[in-house]
Each structure stands twice: as structure tokens, then as C-alpha cells.
C-alpha positions in Angstrom: -13.1 2.1 -36.2 -14.9 0.8 -33.1 -18.6 1.6 -32.5 -17.3 3.7 -29.6 -14.1 3.9 -27.7 -14.2 2.5 -24.2 -12.8 5.0 -21.7 -14.0 3.4 -18.4 -14.3 -0.1 -16.9 -18.1 0.0 -17.5 -17.9 1.2 -21.1 -15.6 -1.6 -22.0 -17.9 -4.4 -20.8 -19.8 -4.9 -24.0 -16.7 -5.9 -26.0 -16.3 -9.7 -26.2 -12.8 -10.9 -26.5 -11.0 -14.3 -26.5 -9.6 -15.6 -23.3 -10.0 -18.4 -20.7 -11.2 -17.4 -17.3 -9.6 -19.4 -14.5 -9.4 -19.4 -10.7 -7.1 -20.9 -8.0 -8.6 -21.1 -4.6 -8.7 -23.0 -1.3 -11.8 -24.9 -2.1 -12.0 -28.4 -0.4 -11.2 -30.8 -3.3 -12.7 -33.7 -1.2 -16.1 -32.1 -1.6 -16.2 -31.2 2.1 -16.4 -27.7 3.6 -12.8 -27.3 4.8 -12.3 -24.6 2.2 -9.1 -23.2 3.7 -5.4 -23.8 4.1 -3.4 -24.0 7.4 0.0 -22.4 7.3 2.4 -23.2 10.2 4.5 -20.5 11.8 7.6 -20.0 9.7 6.2 -21.6 6.6 5.5 -20.2 3.1 2.3 -21.1 1.3 1.9 -20.9 -2.4 -1.3 -19.0 -3.1 -1.2 -19.3 -6.9 1.1 -21.0 -9.4 0.1 -20.2 -13.0 1.8 -21.2 -16.2 1.3 -19.4 -19.5 0.4 -15.8 -20.5 -2.4 -13.9 -18.9 -3.6 -11.4 -16.3 -4.7 -11.7 -12.7 -7.9 -9.6 -12.4 -9.0 -10.1 -8.8 -7.6 -11.4 -5.5 -9.9 -12.1 -2.5 -8.2 -13.2 0.7 -9.0 -13.5 4.4 -7.1 -15.1 7.3 -7.5 -16.1 10.9 -4.3 -16.0 13.0 -4.1 -15.4 16.7 -0.6 -13.9 16.8 -1.0 -10.2 17.8 -0.3 -7.7 15.0 -0.2 -10.6 12.5 -1.2 -8.3 9.6 2.3 -7.0 9.7 3.9 -10.4 10.3 2.4 -12.1 7.2 4.3 -11.2 4.0 2.8 -11.2 0.5 5.1 -11.7 -2.5 4.4 -11.9 -6.2 6.7 -13.1 -9.0 6.2 -12.6 -12.7 7.7 -14.6 -15.6 10.1 -16.7 -13.5 11.9 -13.8 -11.9 14.1 -14.5 -8.9 13.3 -11.5 -6.8 9.6 -10.6 -6.4 7.9 -7.6 -7.9 5.7 -7.4 -4.8 7.0 -7.7 -1.3 4.9 -6.2 1.5 3.2 -7.0 4.8 -0.3 -8.3 4.1 -2.4 -5.7 5.8 -0.4 -2.8 4.4 -0.8 -4.1 0.8 -4.6 -4.0 1.1 -4.6 -0.4 2.3 -4.4 -0.2 6.1 -1.2 0.1 8.1 -0.4 -0.4 11.8 -1.4 -4.1 11.7 -5.0 -3.0 11.9 -8.1 -3.9 9.8 -11.0 -1.5 9.0 -13.9 -1.4 6.7 -13.4 0.7 3.5 -13.9 0.4 -0.3 -11.8 2.1 -3.0 -11.6 1.3 -6.7 -8.5 -1.0 -6.7 -8.5 -2.2 -3.0 -10.9 -2.9 -0.2 -11.4 -4.4 3.2 -14.7 -5.7 4.5 -14.6 -5.7 8.3 -17.2 -5.8 11.0 -17.6 -6.3 14.8 -17.9 -10.1 14.7 -15.5 -11.7 17.1 -14.3 -15.3 17.4 -13.5 -17.3 20.5 -10.0 -15.7 20.7 -10.5 -12.3 19.2 -11.8 -10.5 16.2 -11.7 -11.9 12.8 -9.6 -10.2 10.1 -11.1 -8.4 7.2 -11.9 -9.9 3.8 -9.4 -8.2 1.5 -9.8 -7.5 -2.2 -7.5 -6.3 -5.0 -8.6 -5.4 -8.4 -5.2 -4.2 -9.7 -4.6 -5.9 -13.1 -1.5 -8.0 -12.9 -0.3 -9.2 -16.4 2.3 -11.9 -16.9 3.9 -13.3 -20.0 4.9 -16.9 -19.1 4.1 -17.5 -15.4 2.8 -16.0 -12.2 3.5 -17.1 -8.6 2.0 -15.6 -5.4 3.1 -16.7 -2.0 2.3 -15.8 1.6 5.0 -16.1 4.2 4.0 -16.7 7.8 6.6 -14.8 9.8 4.5 -14.9 13.0 4.9 -17.2 16.0 1.5 -18.9 15.5 -0.1 -20.7 12.6 -2.5 -19.2 10.2 -5.4 -21.4 11.3 -7.6 -20.4 8.3 -6.4 -19.0 5.0 -9.1 -18.6 2.4 -8.5 -17.0 -1.0 -9.6 -16.7 -4.7 -7.1 -15.7 -7.4 -9.2 -15.0 -10.5 -7.3 -14.7 -13.7 -7.5 -14.9 -17.5 -5.2 -16.9 -19.8 -4.5 -15.4 -23.2 -3.2 -16.9 -26.4 -0.5 -14.3 -26.8 1.8 -12.8 -24.2 1.5 -9.1 -23.3 3.1 -6.7 -25.8 6.4 -5.0 -24.9 4.6 -1.9 -23.7 2.6 -3.7 -21.0 4.3 -3.2 -17.6 4.3 -5.6 -14.7 2.6 -4.8 -11.4 4.9 -3.9 -8.5 4.4 -3.0 -4.8 7.1 -1.9 -2.4 6.9 -1.6 1.4 9.1 1.0 3.2 9.3 2.4 6.7 11.2 4.9 8.8 10.7 4.5 12.5 11.1 7.2 13.5 11.7 9.6 10.6 14.8 11.6 11.4 13.6 15.0 12.8 15.3 18.2 11.5 15.3 20.9 14.2 14.8 24.5 13.0 15.4 27.3 15.4 12.7 30.0 15.7 12.1 33.2 17.7 8.3 32.6 17.6 7.1 30.6 20.6 4.0 29.1 18.9 4.2 29.8 15.2 1.3 29.5 12.9 1.6 26.9 10.2 2.7 29.5 7.6 5.4 30.8 10.1 7.0 27.4 10.9 10.7 27.7 10.6 12.9 25.8 8.3 13.7 25.7 4.5 13.8 22.5 2.4 15.2 23.1 -1.1 16.8 19.7 -1.6 14.3 17.0 -0.5 17.3 15.0 0.9 15.7 14.4 4.3 12.2 13.5 3.0 10.5 10.2 3.7 10.9 8.0 0.6 7.7 6.2 -0.5 9.2 4.8 -3.8 12.6 4.6 -5.3 12.6 2.7 -8.6 14.6 2.5 -11.8 13.3 1.6 -15.2 10.4 2.7 -17.4 6.8 2.8 -16.2 4.2 4.7 -14.2 3.5 5.2 -10.5 -0.2 4.5 -9.7 -0.4 5.4 -6.0 0.4 4.6 -2.4 -0.8 3.9 1.1 0.9 6.0 3.8 0.6 5.2 7.5 1.8 7.6 10.2 2.0 7.2 14.0 1.8 10.8 14.9 3.3 11.2 18.3 5.8 14.0 17.7 5.0 17.7 17.0 6.7 20.8 15.6 5.8 22.8 18.7 3.4 22.6 21.6 0.3 23.6 19.7 0.9 22.5 16.1 0.5 18.7 16.2 -0.5 18.0 12.5 2.2 16.4 10.3 0.3 17.4 7.1 2.4 20.4 6.3 4.9 18.0 4.8 5.0 18.6 1.0 5.1 15.8 -1.6 8.1 16.0 -4.0 8.4 13.6 -6.9 11.7 13.4 -8.7 11.5 11.9 -12.2 14.3 10.5 -14.4 17.2 11.3 -12.2 16.4 15.0 -11.7 17.8 16.7 -8.6 16.2 20.1 -7.8 13.6 21.2 -8.3 11.4 18.0 -8.8 9.0 17.8 -11.6 6.1 17.6 -9.2 6.1 19.6 -5.9 3.0 19.7 -3.7 1.8 21.9 -0.9 1.1 19.5 2.0 0.5 15.9 2.9 -3.3 16.3 3.2 -3.3 18.1 -0.2 -1.5 15.2 -1.9 -4.1 12.8 -0.5 -6.8 15.0 -2.0 -8.2 16.5 1.2 -7.4 19.8 3.0 -7.3 21.6 6.3 -6.0 18.8 8.4 -8.4 16.0 7.4 -11.5 17.5 9.2 -13.7 14.7 7.8 -12.0 12.0 9.7 -12.0 8.6 8.0 -13.7 8.3 4.6 -13.3 6.1 1.5 -13.5 7.3 -2.1 -12.6 5.5 -5.4 -9.2 7.2 -5.7 -8.4 8.7 -2.3 -9.4 8.3 1.3 -8.4 7.9 5.0 -8.8 4.3 6.1 -7.7 5.0 9.7 -8.1 8.4 11.4 -7.1 9.6 14.8 -8.7 12.6 16.5 -9.3 15.4 14.0 -9.0 17.9 16.9 -5.6 16.9 18.2 -4.3 14.8 15.2 -2.2 12.6 17.5 -2.4 8.8 16.9 -2.6 6.4 14.0 -3.4 7.4 10.5 -3.6 5.5 7.2 -4.4 7.2 3.9 -4.4 6.3 0.3 -4.1 8.1 -3.1 -4.4 6.1 -6.3 -3.3 7.7 -9.6 -5.8 5.8 -11.7 -6.8 8.7 -13.9 -3.4 10.5 -13.6 -0.6 8.0 -13.5 2.9 9.5 -13.0 5.1 8.4 -15.8 8.9 7.9 -15.8 11.4 6.8 -18.4 14.4 5.8 -16.3 13.6 6.4 -12.6 11.3 7.8 -10.1 11.8 8.9 -6.5 8.5 9.6 -4.7 9.1 11.4 -1.4 7.1 13.4 1.2 8.3 15.6 4.0 7.5 14.5 7.6 6.2 17.8 8.9 7.3 21.1 7.3 10.9 20.8 6.2 11.0 17.4 8.0 10.6 19.0 11.4 8.7 16.1 13.0 10.0 12.7 14.0 7.0 10.4 13.6 6.9 6.8 12.5 6.2 6.5 8.8 5.4 3.4 6.7 4.1 3.0 3.2 3.3 0.8 0.3 3.8 2.2 -3.3 2.1 0.7 -6.3 3.5 1.0 -9.8 3.8 -0.7 -13.2 7.1 -0.9 -15.1 8.7 -2.8 -18.0 11.1 -5.4 -16.6 13.7 -5.8 -15.4 13.3 -4.1 -12.0 15.9 -3.3 -9.4 16.5 -6.1 -6.9 13.7 -6.0 -4.3 14.9 -5.2 -0.8 14.3 -7.5 2.1 11.7 -6.3 4.7 12.9 -5.2 8.1 12.8 -8.0 10.7 9.3 -8.7 12.2 10.1 -6.9 15.5 11.2 -3.8 13.6 8.0 -3.8 11.5 5.5 -3.8 14.4 3.8 -0.6 15.3 5.0 1.5 18.2 1.5 1.5 19.7 -1.1 -1.0 18.8 -4.8 -1.6 19.4 -6.5 -4.4 17.6 -9.0 -1.9 16.4 -9.6 1.8 17.2 -7.6 4.3 19.3 -5.9 4.3 22.7 -4.7 6.4 25.5 -1.0 7.1 26.1 
């Protein structure tokens, strides 16, 4: 029996185990200081190519590209154990926690962006982006970045820190997955009402199927869902005074169930561990936060939020369908986009292609901050 049983990242640090720590990065192998790669428009760059068994423990990455909204135009893909379709396929900025092709400063437990006001000769620099999601592999790992913009990535810097192990992961170790989805706009369901300006609890409409919900994750296999980033461009409304999309409930259907779902929530802000219409504005916590916040008085504008199920992963044996209403009973037609994160035992369902670049770009876009209509 162990001296004590680790139950947190810090409590496990004293245990010494076998392994070989390695890194792949863009360091200048000539000994100079050109510690970056250049990726032409339309090209794909291999960030890491690893042979053997092991686990990626940390990814640090930053870029400079002058194509507007390039954080939605650069695509991150990850392949484990020689698979033909990636386990991860998502726009770069969204993967690291912020939608709408925007960078902000925030720190959570598994993901972060370090962003400040420094500006280059042609515009602001992008954030330094970090992932601490553990990413195990049995025989190989490959990470690529596709430049789907119309301009080169003039500077691409990165570290991929990993550990090689003598033995491959056991059969109960899932592979890391991330899936980007969007609905622009979400299909609005109109509900008639005799009340001119109903209060939130009097909003018309009933949803007892979940059929029209926005889908954050739809996966088959065995594993556990560990969270998501949800981004909303809130330009629609249920009525003239009620402008908040947060009355949309989360509904999580597990292992093929129809109705009711195993997990049914009470509102979008509640699923993201806040309440009362996000009165705090932007904040960053280890497991939940709002990386991008619009006006907390009016709620119109761009929002990005995250919820990580680190302490409370949602387990599934054959399938999971993670959904959320867009407004009460889907009564708002806003733009939704998301990245879901989960682990599962392979094989996974074929990974869908992303929408074309022009369809991924946000409806309204500032480089940083808010805007006027």
C-alpha cells in the first residue's frame, strides 16, 4: 500500500516513476535566434511527429499572421497511433478557449491564453496559448497546423512537451479528442404568447424532446466527456426586453437514450457554473469561466465561456450527445460555435470536415473588444 494515495496534481508530485522526458519545438538548430517556423498560405506544418508510446503533457504555441480573423482560419489537428482521421480537428483559437477569432488573457487549469496590449507594426500580436490536457498514445502521435488563411504565418513558435514510456497505455486509457461545431444561426423556434413582455419564467414554449437544441458533442464509443468552450454571438432575442440567451437548458443524452436525458440542467449560465445572467462579466477559474463577455446590462454581443468536467467527468458506454437550448425552448436564433473535449477508447467515429473558412468566420468581428452595430 502506498504511503498515501495521490488525489490531486500536487499530491502526486513526490512519486518518482520511469520515463523519458522529451520536447519538439521550433528552436533554431543552427544556433541562431530564428526560433520559429514560417507556414505559407495553404500549407500544412507538422508541429510534432512522435514514435513510440507515451503522453503529451504540455503544448505551448504562439503565432503571428496578418490575415484578419486568422485564429479561425488556422486549423489544429491531432492523430494518435497512425489513425487516418484525426481525433482533434478545430480552429486554433477555439481550441485554446476563446471563440470569434479573438484572443484574450485568461488562465484555467487545462487551457490558457497570455495576451496583452503590445502591438506589432501591422497589428496586435496573438496570445501565447497553453494546453495541459494529457494526451496519451500507444505507438505514435502527430500534430499538424493547417494554414487556411490567405497570408503566411510569419512566425510560428511552439513547444510540445511529452514523456516516452516503456509500455503502451493499458486498454482503459482513452485517447484525447476535441470537436468543433457551429450553427450560424441556430434555427429559431417561434412560440406564440399573449404576454407582450413576458418575464423569464413566463417565456412561451415547451421543449420535451431536445430535437432542436444546439449540439456541442455527438460521439459514439466508450469514454468520458471533460468539458467544452461555447461561443455565442448574441444578436437575436426572445422579445423586446429579454435579450439573454442563458435560459437555454443543457441536456446530455447518454448511451442512446431518447427522453428524458440522464442530465438536464436549468439554464446556460447555470451549466457554466454562474447564475443570474453572468453579472460578473469576464472571469477565469480553474474549471469554469467567461473568457469573452459583452455588456452584462444588455447581453448583446460576443460571449465565450468554458466548463471543464475535471472533477466530474461525464461517462458514457456507447454514445453521448451533449446539447444545449439556444434560448428557452430554442426561441433565439443566435450564432453558436463550440469545441467539446473528451476521452474515449478507440476507434472513434469519422471526424467531420470543418465548414469552409468563409462560413467559419464570425458575423461581427473586432480584433479585440466590443463594437457598435
